[in-house]
N, CA, C and O atoms as a MOPAC input file, in Angstrom:
PM7 MOZYME 1SCF
protein

 N    183.67100 1   102.56200 1   293.04800 1
 C    183.44000 1   101.07000 1   292.24200 1
 C    182.47000 1   100.41500 1   292.22400 1
 O    182.66400 1    99.30400 1   292.71700 1
 N    180.92800 1   100.68100 1   291.68200 1
 C    179.56700 1   101.60200 1   291.94300 1
 C    179.68500 1    99.96400 1   291.41900 1
 O    179.17100 1    99.04100 1   292.05100 1
 N    180.36400 1    99.80500 1   290.30400 1
 C    179.89500 1    98.44300 1   288.94600 1
 C    180.24500 1    97.54800 1   289.51600 1
 O    179.36800 1    96.70000 1   289.34700 1
 N    181.16100 1    97.07300 1   290.24800 1
 C    181.01600 1    95.61700 1   291.37600 1
 C    179.57800 1    96.13800 1   291.20300 1
 O    178.99500 1    96.05200 1   290.12300 1
 N    179.05000 1    96.65700 1   292.25600 1
 C    177.83300 1    96.10500 1   292.83200 1
 C    177.11700 1    95.60200 1   291.97200 1
 O    176.70500 1    94.45400 1   292.14200 1
 N    176.76500 1    96.36500 1   290.76800 1
 C    175.70100 1    95.93700 1   289.35500 1
 C    175.96500 1    95.27800 1   289.01300 1
 O    175.07700 1    94.48300 1   288.70600 1
 N    177.79600 1    94.76100 1   288.60100 1
 C    178.13200 1    93.07800 1   288.26600 1
 C    177.28400 1    92.03600 1   288.71300 1
 O    176.38800 1    91.34500 1   288.22900 1
 N    178.20900 1    92.22300 1   290.43100 1
 C    177.21300 1    91.24100 1   291.53900 1
 C    176.07000 1    90.31200 1   291.04500 1
 O    175.98300 1    89.08400 1   291.03300 1
 N    174.70800 1    91.89100 1   290.39800 1
 C    173.45900 1    91.47400 1   290.98100 1
 C    172.92200 1    90.69700 1   289.25700 1
 O    171.95300 1    90.03200 1   288.89200 1
 N    174.39500 1    91.34300 1   288.45500 1
 C    173.71300 1    90.50100 1   287.01900 1
 C    174.06100 1    89.24800 1   286.87800 1
 O    173.49700 1    88.43500 1   286.14600 1
 N    175.46300 1    88.95500 1   287.91700 1
 C    176.12400 1    87.76400 1   287.47900 1
 C    174.93100 1    87.37100 1   288.50600 1
 O    173.95300 1    87.18200 1   287.78200 1
 N    174.50100 1    87.12700 1   290.06700 1
 C    172.88700 1    86.71300 1   290.54900 1
 C    172.96300 1    85.79500 1   289.72200 1
 O    173.46800 1    84.68400 1   289.56400 1
 N    171.63500 1    87.35900 1   288.68600 1
 C    170.66200 1    87.13800 1   287.85000 1
 C    171.58100 1    85.91900 1   286.83500 1
 O    171.44700 1    84.89600 1   287.50600 1
 N    172.01500 1    85.72300 1   286.19200 1
 C    172.56400 1    84.32100 1   285.28100 1
 C    173.11700 1    83.03800 1   285.41100 1
 O    173.44200 1    82.11100 1   284.66900 1
 N    173.11100 1    83.42500 1   287.16600 1
 C    173.41200 1    82.11800 1   287.65700 1
 C    171.88500 1    81.32600 1   287.57300 1
 O    171.53900 1    80.25200 1   287.08000 1
 N    171.17100 1    82.38500 1   288.29000 1
 C    169.47700 1    81.42200 1   288.60000 1
 C    169.02200 1    81.31100 1   287.55100 1
 O    168.42700 1    80.25000 1   287.36100 1
 N    169.08300 1    82.49700 1   286.17600 1
 C    168.12800 1    81.27400 1   284.87000 1
 C    169.75900 1    80.30700 1   284.81800 1
 O    169.68700 1    79.07900 1   284.78200 1
 N    170.54500 1    80.70100 1   284.81900 1
 C    171.37000 1    78.72700 1   284.50600 1
 C    170.88000 1    78.17400 1   285.35700 1
 O    170.18100 1    77.32100 1   284.80900 1
 N    170.72800 1    78.05000 1   286.87600 1
 C    170.62400 1    76.93000 1   287.40200 1
 C    168.91300 1    76.07000 1   287.37500 1
 O    168.55400 1    74.91900 1   287.62500 1
 N    168.06800 1    77.54600 1   286.86000 1
 C    166.95400 1    77.04100 1   286.26100 1
 C    166.04700 1    76.36900 1   285.53700 1
 O    164.90200 1    75.93200 1   285.65500 1
 N    167.81400 1    76.47800 1   283.93500 1
 C    168.16200 1    75.58700 1   282.88400 1
 C    167.79900 1    73.81400 1   283.08500 1
 O    167.09700 1    72.88000 1   282.69800 1
 N    169.07600 1    74.30700 1   284.16200 1
 C    169.92800 1    72.92800 1   284.83900 1
 C    168.65100 1    71.78400 1   285.33700 1
 O    168.36600 1    70.62400 1   285.04000 1
 N    168.13900 1    72.74500 1   286.17900 1
 C    167.44500 1    71.81000 1   287.15700 1
 C    166.03700 1    71.41600 1   286.31400 1
 O    165.08500 1    70.90200 1   286.90100 1
 N    166.01500 1    71.70600 1   284.92200 1
 C    164.71600 1    71.98300 1   284.45700 1
 C    163.42700 1    72.63300 1   284.34700 1
 O    162.38100 1    72.08300 1   284.69100 1
 N    163.50400 1    73.89700 1   283.82900 1
 C    162.99800 1    75.48300 1   284.74100 1
 C    161.92700 1    74.28600 1   285.46000 1
 O    161.22900 1    73.54000 1   284.77400 1
 N    161.94600 1    74.27800 1   286.45100 1
 C    159.82200 1    73.48100 1   286.41200 1
 C    159.49500 1    74.79000 1   287.18600 1
 O    159.74900 1    74.75200 1   288.39000 1
 N    159.10100 1    75.65900 1   286.81000 1
 C    158.17100 1    76.81400 1   286.98800 1
 C    159.68700 1    77.59800 1   287.96800 1
 O    159.41200 1    78.36200 1   288.89400 1
 N    160.56600 1    77.42600 1   287.77300 1
 C    161.45800 1    78.46700 1   288.19900 1
 C    160.69000 1    77.85100 1   290.04100 1
 O    160.15100 1    78.72100 1   290.72500 1
 N    160.71800 1    77.25700 1   290.26300 1
 C    160.58500 1    77.01600 1   291.93300 1
 C    161.48900 1    77.26900 1   292.94500 1
 O    162.08400 1    76.21600 1   293.17400 1
 N    161.82100 1    78.02900 1   293.55600 1
 C    163.13700 1    78.47100 1   294.93000 1
 C    163.40800 1    77.51800 1   295.83100 1
 O    162.36400 1    77.63600 1   296.47200 1
 N    163.99300 1    76.66500 1   296.38400 1
 C    164.34300 1    75.80400 1   297.56600 1
 C    165.50600 1    76.44300 1   298.50100 1
 O    165.89000 1    75.84200 1   299.50400 1

C-alpha cells in the first residue's frame, strides 16, 4: 500500500493550497 503515503501527501498539499486560498493567500505565511 505505497499509494496511501503518496495520496496522503497529495491531500495535504491540496489542503494547504485550499487553506491559503481561504485565508486570502497572505504570502502563504504558515502559523
